[in-house]
C-alpha positions in Angstrom: 5.7 -18.4 -23.0 6.7 -15.0 -22.5 4.6 -12.7 -20.2 3.7 -9.5 -21.1 2.7 -7.2 -18.2 1.6 -3.7 -18.2 2.6 -2.0 -14.8 0.5 1.7 -13.8 2.2 2.8 -11.0 4.4 5.7 -9.8 7.6 5.9 -11.5 9.3 8.2 -9.1 8.6 6.0 -6.4 11.5 3.3 -4.9 8.4 1.2 -3.8 7.7 1.1 -7.4 11.5 0.1 -8.5 11.8 -2.4 -5.7 8.9 -4.3 -6.9 9.5 -4.4 -10.6 13.3 -5.4 -10.0 12.3 -8.3 -8.6 10.9 -9.5 -11.8 13.7 -7.9 -14.0 15.4 -11.0 -14.7 12.7 -13.3 -15.1 12.7 -12.9 -19.2 9.3 -11.3 -19.0 7.8 -8.3 -21.1 7.7 -5.6 -18.8 6.1 -2.3 -19.5 5.1 0.6 -17.4 2.4 3.6 -18.0 3.6 6.2 -15.3 1.3 8.8 -13.5 3.0 12.0 -14.9 6.2 13.5 -16.4 8.0 13.3 -13.7 11.4 11.3 -14.2 11.5 7.5 -13.5 13.7 6.5 -10.2 17.3 5.9 -11.3 16.9 2.2 -9.6 14.2 1.1 -11.7 15.5 -1.6 -14.1 14.3 -4.2 -16.8 10.9 -2.3 -17.9 9.8 -0.2 -21.1 8.6 3.1 -20.2 5.6 4.5 -22.3 5.3 8.4 -22.7 2.5 9.9 -24.3 4.9 11.9 -26.3 8.4 11.5 -27.4 10.7 14.0 -24.7 13.1 15.4 -26.2 15.2 18.9 -26.0 14.6 21.2 -28.9 18.1 21.1 -30.4 17.5 17.6 -31.1 14.3 18.1 -32.6 16.0 18.2 -36.2 18.2 15.4 -35.6 15.2 13.2 -34.7 13.0 13.9 -37.4 15.9 13.4 -39.8 16.8 9.9 -38.2 13.3 8.9 -38.2 11.3 6.1 -40.9 8.1 4.8 -40.7 7.3 0.9 -40.2 5.2 -1.6 -41.9 2.2 -0.2 -40.4 2.8 3.5 -41.7 3.8 4.9 -38.2 6.8 7.1 -37.4 9.3 5.6 -35.3 13.3 6.5 -34.5 16.0 4.6 -36.1 18.0 5.5 -33.2 16.9 4.1 -29.9 15.0 6.5 -27.5 16.4 5.7 -24.3 15.6 7.1 -20.7 18.9 8.8 -18.8 18.7 5.7 -16.5 19.0 3.4 -19.6 15.5 2.4 -19.8 14.1 2.2 -23.0 11.2 4.2 -23.4 8.3 4.1 -26.2 6.0 7.1 -27.2 2.3 5.9 -27.2 1.5 8.8 -29.7 4.4 9.3 -32.7 4.9 12.9 -32.8 7.8 15.0 -30.5 6.4 17.5 -28.2 8.7 19.8 -26.1 9.0 18.8 -22.5 8.6 22.4 -21.0 5.1 22.8 -23.2 4.3 19.0 -21.5 4.6 20.2 -18.0 2.8 23.3 -18.7 -0.2 21.6 -20.6 -0.1 18.8 -17.7 -0.8 21.3 -15.0 -3.3 23.2 -17.2 -5.4 20.2 -18.5 -6.3 17.6 -15.7 -8.8 14.4 -15.9 -11.1 13.6 -13.4 -11.7 9.7 -12.7 -14.8 9.5 -11.5 -16.8 10.3 -8.3 -13.7 11.8 -6.1 -11.8 14.8 -7.1 -8.6 12.2 -8.0 -7.3 13.5 -11.3 -4.3 13.0 -13.9 -2.7 15.1 -16.0 -4.8 14.8 -19.6 -1.7 13.3 -21.2 -1.4 10.6 -18.4 -5.4 10.0 -18.0 -7.4 6.8 -19.0 -7.6 7.8 -23.0 -4.3 7.6 -23.3 -4.0 4.5 -21.2 -6.7 2.8 -23.1 -4.9 3.3 -26.0 -1.8 2.2 -24.7 -3.7 -0.9 -23.8 -5.3 -1.6 -27.2 -1.8 -1.3 -28.9 0.2 -3.3 -26.2 -2.0 -5.8 -25.8 -0.9 -6.8 -22.4 -1.3 -10.6 -20.7 -2.1 -8.7 -17.5 -2.6 -5.1 -16.1 -0.9 -4.6 -12.5 -2.0 -1.3 -11.2 0.5 -0.4 -8.0 -2.0 2.1 -5.7 -5.6 3.1 -6.0 -6.2 6.9 -5.9 -4.0 7.5 -8.8 -3.3 4.5 -10.6 -6.1 2.0 -9.6 -8.6 4.6 -10.4 -7.0 5.1 -14.0 -7.2 1.6 -14.9 -10.7 1.7 -13.9 -11.7 4.5 -15.8 -9.6 3.2 -19.1 -11.5 -0.2 -18.7 -14.7 1.7 -18.5 -13.8 3.3 -21.8 -12.7 0.1 -23.1 -16.3 -1.5 -23.4 -15.8 -5.1 -22.2 -12.6 -5.6 -24.0 -9.9 -5.6 -21.4 -7.1 -7.6 -20.2 -7.1 -9.4 -16.8 -6.4 -6.7 -14.1 -4.5 -7.1 -10.7 -4.7 -4.1 -8.5 -2.5 -3.7 -5.4 -3.7 -1.8 -2.4 -0.7 0.7 -1.0 -0.6 2.0 2.5 -4.1 4.4 3.0 -5.9 3.1 -0.1 -8.5 1.4 1.7 -8.0 1.8 5.4 -7.9 5.9 5.1 -10.0 6.7 2.0 -13.1 4.2 2.6 -14.4 7.0 5.3 -15.0 9.5 2.3 -18.2 8.8 0.6 -16.9 9.7 -3.0 -13.7 7.7 -2.6 -15.5 4.7 -1.1 -18.0 4.6 -4.1 -15.2 4.8 -6.3 -12.9 2.1 -4.2 -15.9 -0.2 -4.1 -16.2 0.1 -8.1 -12.9 -0.8 -8.7 -12.6 -3.7 -6.3 -15.8 -5.1 -8.1 -13.9 -4.7 -11.6 -10.8 -6.3 -10.5 -9.7 -9.7 -11.4 -7.0 -10.2 -8.5 -6.2 -8.1 -5.6 -3.3 -8.0 -3.5 -1.7 -6.0 -0.5 0.5 -6.1 2.2 -2.0 -6.2 5.3 -4.6 -9.3 6.2 -6.3 -6.2 7.7 -6.9 -4.6 4.3 -8.0 -8.1 2.8 -11.1 -7.9 5.0 -11.7 -4.6 4.2 -11.6 -5.1 0.6 -14.3 -7.8 0.8 -16.3 -5.6 3.1 -15.9 -2.9 0.1 -17.1 -5.8 -2.4 -14.3 -7.1 -3.6 -14.9 -10.8 -5.4 -11.8 -11.0 -6.8 -9.0 -13.5 -6.0 -7.1 -12.2 -3.2 -3.3 -13.1 -3.7 -1.2 -13.8 -0.8 -0.2 -10.9 1.6 3.5 -9.8 1.0 5.4 -6.1 1.4 4.6 -4.2 -1.4 8.5 -3.3 -1.7 10.1 -7.0 -1.5 12.6 -7.6 1.0 15.9 -6.8 2.5 19.5 -8.3 1.6 20.2 -9.9 4.7 23.6 -10.5 4.0 24.4 -6.7 3.7 22.8 -5.4 6.7 23.8 -8.5 8.9 27.1 -7.0 10.1 25.9 -3.5 9.7 23.1 -4.1 12.5 25.4 -5.5 14.8 27.9 -2.7 14.9 26.3 -1.7 18.2 23.5 -3.1 20.2 20.2 -1.3 20.5 21.1 -0.3 24.5 24.3 1.7 23.4 23.0 3.7 20.8 22.8 7.2 20.7 19.9 8.1 17.6 16.3 8.6 17.8 14.7 8.2 14.1 11.6 10.2 13.8 9.3 9.9 10.6 8.3 13.5 9.7 5.6 13.3 7.5 2.9 15.7 8.4 0.0 15.7 6.0 -3.3 13.8 5.2 -2.2 10.9 7.1 1.3 11.7 9.0 1.1 13.2 12.5 4.9 14.3 13.0 3.7 17.1 14.9 2.3 14.8 17.4 5.6 12.4 17.4 7.6 16.0 18.2 5.4 16.4 21.0 5.9 13.0 22.8 9.5 13.9 22.0 9.5 17.1 24.1 7.8 15.4 27.0 10.8 13.3 26.9 13.3 16.1 26.9 14.9 15.6 30.3 16.5 12.1 28.8 17.4 13.9 25.4 20.8 14.9 26.2 22.9 12.1 25.0 20.6 11.6 21.9 20.7 13.1 18.4 17.4 13.1 17.1 17.1 12.7 13.3 13.6 13.9 11.4 13.6 12.6 8.0 11.4 13.3 5.3 10.0 16.5 7.1 7.1 18.3 6.1 7.3 21.9 6.1 5.1 22.3 9.4 7.3 19.5 10.8 10.8 21.7 10.0 9.3 24.8 11.6 8.4 22.9 14.9 11.5 21.0 15.2 13.5 23.9 14.6 11.7 26.0 17.2 12.5 22.8 19.7 16.3 22.5 18.9 16.5 26.2 19.8 14.4 26.5 22.7 15.1 23.4 24.5 18.7 22.9 23.1 18.2 19.4 21.6 20.5 18.1 19.2 17.8 17.8 16.4 18.7 17.3 12.6 16.4 17.7 9.7 16.6 15.0 6.7 14.6 16.1 3.9 15.9 13.3 1.8 18.4 10.3 1.7 18.7 7.5 -0.4 18.2 3.7 0.7 21.4 3.1 1.8 22.0 6.1 3.9 18.6 5.3 5.8 19.6 1.7 6.7 23.1 3.3 7.7 21.0 5.6 10.0 18.5 3.0 11.3 21.6 0.6 12.1 22.6 3.5 14.5 19.1 4.1 16.0 18.1 2.7 19.3 14.4 4.0 18.4 12.1 4.5 15.6 9.2 6.6 15.8 6.2 6.7 13.4 3.0 8.5 14.2 0.4 8.5 11.5 -3.8 8.1 11.6 -3.3 5.6 8.4 -0.7 3.2 6.8 -0.2 -0.3 5.9 3.1 -2.0 7.0 5.3 1.1 7.0 8.4 0.1 5.2 10.3 2.5 7.4 9.2 0.5 10.2 10.0 -2.8 8.8 13.6 -1.2 7.4 14.2 0.0 11.0 13.5 -3.5 12.4 15.6 -5.2 10.2 18.7 -2.6 11.4 18.2 -3.4 15.3 16.1 -0.2 16.0 12.9 -0.4 18.7 9.9 0.6 16.4 7.3 2.7 18.1 4.1 2.8 15.3 0.7 3.7 15.5 -2.0 1.3 15.6 -3.5 2.6 12.3 -0.9 0.7 10.7 -1.0 -3.0 10.6 2.5 -3.1 12.8 0.5 -5.5 15.0 0.9 -8.1 12.3 5.0 -7.6 12.4 5.2 -6.7 16.3 4.1 -7.8 19.9 3.3 -4.8 21.9 5.5 -4.2 24.8 7.8 -6.8 23.4 9.3 -6.6 20.3 7.9 -2.8 19.7 5.1 -0.5 20.8 1.8 -0.5 19.3 0.8 3.4 19.9 -2.5 5.5 19.2 -2.1 8.1 16.8 -3.9 11.0 19.3 -2.7 10.5 22.7 0.7 12.3 23.4 0.6 11.1 26.8 0.7 7.7 25.7 3.5 7.9 23.0 5.7 10.0 25.3 4.9 6.9 27.9 6.2 4.4 25.8 9.1 6.7 24.4 10.5 7.2 27.5 10.4 3.1 28.1 12.3 2.7 25.0 15.0 5.4 26.0 15.4 3.9 29.6 14.7 0.0 29.5 18.0 -1.4 27.9 16.8 -5.2 28.3 13.6 -4.5 26.6 15.3 -2.9 23.3 18.1 -5.6 23.1 15.5 -8.5 23.7 13.2 -6.7 20.7 16.3 -6.3 18.3 16.8 -10.1 18.7 13.6 -11.1 18.2 12.8 -8.7 15.4 15.5 -10.2 13.6 14.5 -13.7 13.7 11.0 -12.3 12.3 13.2 -10.2 9.6 14.8 -13.3 8.4 11.9 -15.2 8.0 9.3 -12.8 6.7 11.8 -10.2 5.1 14.6 -11.8 2.8 14.7 -10.3 -0.5 15.5 -13.9 -2.1 12.5 -15.2 -0.3 10.1 -12.5 -1.5 11.4 -12.2 -4.7 10.6 -16.3 -5.3 6.9 -15.3 -3.4 6.6 -12.3 -5.9 7.4 -14.9 -9.0 5.1 -17.0 -7.7 2.5 -14.8 -7.3 2.4 -13.9 -11.0 2.5 -17.7 -11.6 -0.5 -18.5 -9.6 -2.1 -15.8 -11.5 -1.2 -16.7 -15.0 -2.1 -20.4 -14.1 -5.5 -19.3 -13.2 -5.8 -17.5 -16.2 -4.7 -20.3 -18.7 -7.4 -23.0 -17.7 -9.7 -20.1 -18.1 -8.6 -19.2 -21.4 -9.0 -22.7 -22.4 -12.6 -23.5 -21.1 -13.4 -20.3 -23.1 -11.8 -21.6 -26.6 -13.6 -25.1 -25.7 -16.9 -23.5 -25.3 -16.4 -21.3 -28.4 -15.8 -25.0 -30.4 -18.7 -26.5 -28.7 -20.8 -23.4 -29.6 -19.8 -23.5 -33.0 -20.1 -27.5 -33.4 -23.7 -27.2 -31.8 -24.6 -24.3 -34.1 -24.0 -26.5 -37.3 
């Protein structure tokens, strides 16, 4: 039996693409409701994208209209395939075309809140439109990937559906619970979400416990990375090009926002300035404040600091394969995909204890687990990682064993498929028992 799964997720996210791509060859009927009008990441495959409107350029309006016809339900549809630039099929939830520039303007002007918190969505990508899609598509399972935008949207759509709603799997990303639970409005909304889901998944054992504290009664699925695994065969040769102790690159995560604390990381880097003559420092994904601070440090201290606003996945892996140390500082995170990739490529990981990095590394042995707000401690650990060759080489070997055991993409794909197998095996007996009850009720009533 073909499984129809509706994902509600961030269509521009590599995390979304990497998860869905694990299922693309299973022969399932996969669909995605995006969070806004931004384009779908090109790496995505094997899924149908549902847009509120047909996004067409003005010069194509006439041709589109002339090539349209009606189906048996008296609805307009295109004879020509409406295909996204990355070759994914795109279907309109509402059957008439609208100009993309106008849609963007309306999306900015008209937004709808999901509930207690200030979290919201563009009106055209909000819960009423999602609920309409669910009614028409009739998925066997809804899978929301992330809470504050996608999960809240599904929760409100469920409330609008008045009890008739498909089974729902909610996946917790990054800071969804760990960070947002401290705010009263979000905590209330998260609790309602957790009390409404049928299945829950995440990538930290820590978050399973937090979800239960917040009222989750649903089945907790096996903990696994939200982005799948890594191709061990493709990276094995690359990672051993140089042992960690002979590498001259430091990778610093550049986020400075609600959770990221790149400025604290740079403060720690500055305290190690006397060691940095032979090192190149790459600050990746820098926020504006991070860029200003890094530029000032480069000019004042004459450090070899480079800013990397964007790099594709392949380039990031190449950089990690040349890095001695990876430094990520934040007040909230889950596993941290960049840390896992740095580990896989042989870089020594230094990550804050506000993530669940301690579920992957041993502090002082295969990495350092640091506080997010103590610059002196962070600088001390960075200093040790830059000077102790034996430590970083031994950690690289130990982390490779961990990666092989827990992050192999083939194994992770099998586990992802098995996750859905488990869900549907739990759903089918329930459906049978409900049918049997209805038959028994009918007989007793007769």
